[in-house]
C-alpha positions in Angstrom: 117.9 172.4 69.7 120.4 175.0 68.6 123.0 174.5 65.8 126.3 175.2 67.6 128.9 175.1 64.8 129.7 174.1 61.2 133.3 173.7 60.1 134.3 173.6 56.5 137.7 173.0 54.8 139.5 175.7 52.8 142.7 175.6 50.7 143.5 179.3 51.7 142.1 180.9 54.7 143.5 184.3 53.8 141.1 184.3 50.8 138.2 182.7 52.6 138.1 185.0 55.6 137.3 188.2 53.6 134.6 186.3 51.6 132.7 185.3 54.7 133.1 188.7 56.3 131.5 190.2 53.3 128.6 187.8 53.8 128.1 189.4 57.2 129.8 186.9 59.5 131.9 188.4 62.4 135.5 187.1 62.7 136.1 186.1 66.3 139.1 183.7 66.0 141.9 184.1 63.5 144.6 181.4 63.9 146.3 181.6 60.5 147.1 179.6 58.5 145.1 176.8 60.1 141.8 177.9 61.5 139.3 180.8 61.7 135.9 181.1 63.5 133.0 183.5 62.9 129.8 184.4 64.7 126.7 184.4 62.6 124.9 187.8 62.7 121.6 186.2 63.9 121.2 183.4 66.4 123.9 181.6 68.3 125.5 179.6 65.5 129.3 179.6 64.8 130.8 179.0 61.4 134.5 178.0 61.1 137.0 177.2 58.5 140.1 174.9 58.8 143.0 174.6 56.4 143.0 171.4 54.2 145.5 170.1 51.8 142.7 169.2 49.4 138.9 169.7 49.2 136.4 166.9 49.6 135.6 164.9 46.4 132.2 164.1 45.2 129.2 165.9 46.5 131.2 167.9 49.0 129.7 170.1 51.7 126.5 172.2 51.4 126.0 175.2 53.7 123.0 177.5 53.2 122.9 181.1 54.5 119.7 183.0 54.4 119.4 186.7 53.9 116.7 189.2 53.0 118.5 191.2 50.3 120.1 188.5 48.2 120.8 190.7 45.2 122.5 193.3 47.4 124.6 190.7 49.1 125.7 189.2 45.8 126.7 192.6 44.5 128.6 193.3 47.7 130.6 190.1 47.4 
């Protein structure tokens, strides 16, 4: 099985897009202000963001990215 796509909400895609690009995701669809899609640097998974009026309440959404040089990535962001 291959994970195809994860989509999360955002209040402001113009702020979210640069954040995820700094994580190393490649922007492949930019349909502002409503939607953006990224390719993950490894594998075949797609990560996307859609505009929302408000974020989920409660536990929300958990998405985990794995990288080899965590400290370097945090500094870069």
